[in-house]
N, C-alpha and C positions, 0 to 999 in steps of 0.2 A: 621494443623495450617497454613502451607504455602498456601494451597488451599483457606482457609478462608480469608487470607490476599489478595489473588488475587481477590476473589469475591468482597471484600469490595472496592478494588481499581477500579474495573470495575464499580461497582454500583455508586461510587462517580463521576466518569467521565461521566457516562450516565445521572446522574441527572443534571450535569452542561451542558451537551449537550442539554438536554431537555429544560432547561431554555433558552438556546440560541435560540431554535426554536420558542420561543414565540415572538421573535422580527421578524421584516419583513425580508424576504429573497429576493434576487434578482429574477426578472422574469425569467422564464425558459420555454423551450419547452422540450418535452419528447417523447419517442417512444421506439420501439423494433426493433432491427436489426436481421434479420434471417440469422444466420451464423453457420456453422458446426453442424446443427441439433438443435441448440439452438435459443431462442429468447432473445437476450441480451438486457436488459433494459438500457437506457441511458437518461441522462438529459443534456441539453445545456443551458449555461448561457452566457450573454454578447456577445461582438463582438471583433474581432481582431485576432491575431495569435493564432492558436489552442494550447490548453493546456489540456492534458489528465490527469485525476485523477483515480488512481487505489487503491482501499481500502484494508484494512487488513482482515484477516480471520474472518468469522462469522459476518462481519459488513455490513452495508448498506451505501449508499451515505450520508444520513443525519448524521448517527452516526459518520462517519469518517471526513466529510468535512464541516459540518454546519458552523463552526466558520470561516473557511478560504474562503468559497465561495463568500461572499459579497465583499471582497477586491480583490480576484483574478479576478473576473468577471468585475471589473471596467475598466480594460485595455486589457482583453483577452477573446477569445471565449473558455470557459471552457466546456469540455466534460467529464462528470463523468459517469462511468459504474458500473453496478453491475454484478459481475462475476458469472460463472456457479454455480447454486444452492443457490446463495446469494440473499437476498432481493426479488425483483420482478422478478428475472430471475429464472425460474423453472429449476430444475436439469433434466438430461437425463441419460440414461444407458451408461455412459462413465466415466472412472476413472478420478479423479482429477490429473492433472499434470501441471507443470510449462510450458512445451512445448505446451500443448493443450490450456491453458488459454492465453498464449502469442499470439498464432495464432488467438484465438478468438478476441483479441484486434486488431490485424492487420486487420482482416476481417471486424470488425466494422468500422475502419477508412476508409477502401475501400468503404464500404457501404455508409458512410457519405461523401465520396469524399474528404478525407483529405490526402494530399500527404506527409506532414511532420508536426511534432508537438513536443513540449516540453512535458515531461512526469514526473509526480510526483507519486511515489508509496510508500505506508506505509506498513511495515511488509510483509505479503504475497504479497501485491501489489508491493512492492519494488523488490522482487525476480522475479515477473512476468515482471516488467519493464526491468530488466537486461536481462532476456531471450528474450524479445522483441527486445532489442538492438542487441543481438547476432543473432537472426533470420532475422531481418529486419533493418539492420543498416541505410539504406537510409530513413527510416521512422522517426527516432528519431533525433531531433535537439540538445536538452539538456535534462539531466536527473537529477532528485532529488530523492535520495533513503533515506527514513526515517526509522531508526531502523530496518534494515533488514540485512540478511546474505546471501552470495552467496553459502554457503554450510552448511549442518546441523551441522557440527563440529564447526561452528562459534558461535553457541549458547553455553552458559555456561553448564557444565555437569549437574547441578541441573535442568536446564530448559529442557534439553534433557530427563532426567529421569522423569520429571513431564509429559512430552508428553506421555511417555509410560504408565503412570498410570491413565490418564484421562478416565472417564466414562461419557456416555451421560447425566446421571442425574446431574453431576456437573454443566453443562451448564443450566439446568432447573432452577437453583437457581440464575442465573445472569439476568440482564436486557436485555441480548441478545435475550432471548426467546420471551418476549413480543414485542420487536422491530421487530423480524422476523415475528411473527404472525400478526402484524399490516399491513404488506405490501405483504407478500408472496402470490403467486397465489393460493396455497392450504396449509394453515397453518398446516394441519395434518402431513405434511412431515418434520416437525421440527426435530423429533428424528432421522429419517433416514438420514437427511442432516448432523446433528451433528455427528452421528456415522461414516458416510463416511469421514467427515473432520478429525475426530480423527485418523482414520486409515491412512489418507494421512499424517498427522503430525508425525506419528510414523516412516515413511519411511526416510531413509537417502537420501540425495541428494547432488550433487556438480555440479554446472554449468560449472566448469572447470577453473583453473587458467589461462591457455593460452587464453581461450575465454574472460575472464575478461580483460586480458592485451591487447587484440585486440580491445577493445572498444575505438573508436577514439573520440567520442563526449565528451564535458565537463560534468562532473558528480559532483554534490554536495551531499556529504554524511552528513546527519544530524543524530547524534546519541545521546543517553542519557549516562551519566556517569555510570549509574547503570540500564541499560535497558535489561540486560540478554544476551547481545552479548559480547563475550570475547574481552577484550581490545586489545589483540594481534591480533585478527582477524580484528578489526577496522584499526589497523595500517598497517597490510599487505594488506588489501583491498585497502586502500588509496595509498599505494606504487605501487600496480599493476596498478592503474589509473594514475600513473606519479607523485604522491606526494612524500613527505619525501625527499625533496632536500633542499639545502641551497639557499633560494630565493634571497638573496642579491648577490650571485655569479652566480647562474644559471638562475635567473629569476623565477617568480612564474609559477607553472604549471596551465593548464587550468581547472583542477579539484580542488575541495576544500573539506576540512573536518571540520565539526563543531561538538563539543561535548558539549551539554548543561548540566550545573551542576544541581544536585538535581533532576534528571529526570529518571523515570522508563520507561519501554516499554509502559505502559498504560498511564501514566501521561504526557508523552512527547507531545502528540498531543494536550494537553490543553494549551500549551505555545504558544498561537496564535501570540502574539506580537513578541516573540523571533524568531519564525519560519518565520514570514513575513519579519522581518529585514534581514534574510538571503536570502529569496526568491527574494525580490525586486531587489537587485543589480545583483544577479546571472542570473535571468531570464529577467532583464530589464523591470520590471513591471511598 
């Protein structure tokens, strides 16, 4: 029953995203960056200060960012990537890892001659963004982490248990499969890609509390009130970034925490107006 509920949630979101794509999207350039044995697909929209977008697991640029791109690209040069094995970026014989994918992002920015950028990451992309800030602190100016955890224990026990029971055929029943097949260099790799991602999701990870505390740039955490991430993790995460103080006495910290009501991990990204209302003042859009 829980898996059926998740399938329905994904399907509803995908239908809404598909309807959004019927409307005109901003002009873009696109290409492939040859880095670390991969050809990372990227799209660039607009002009201005660079803003990197890092998508969630199993997703593509359009699936994750279609509703936000028109607004973000009005004042920024937006660079959206498709990570190893996702979308138009073909996989290689290399395990998925946060360290590897963060270095991929760093190498793409080098290829595009970007010295510093703001970064927005959702779910998987949020953890990659954190690892990027740990590896390449001079590259990241500001960071927005949407519904993501810096360690596997940050997810609720029922979510971690579900990760352990996923089978490739589960994803065959979601809109993720046709979305992948519509853009992948070779659609027949769908099942091997999903199998590899499932094994990656089963692994425990922890980027390290001391490394999170060492992040110096402003971070905006955007979470849902029921997005599968433990509420205690959200609070400790924010505290590590300098939050949880008496602002009237100590002043406001440079990082911020926003918890959107009535929001799941899947539905959170559909709250475009609410997300933009948080992004605009934080990123000075």
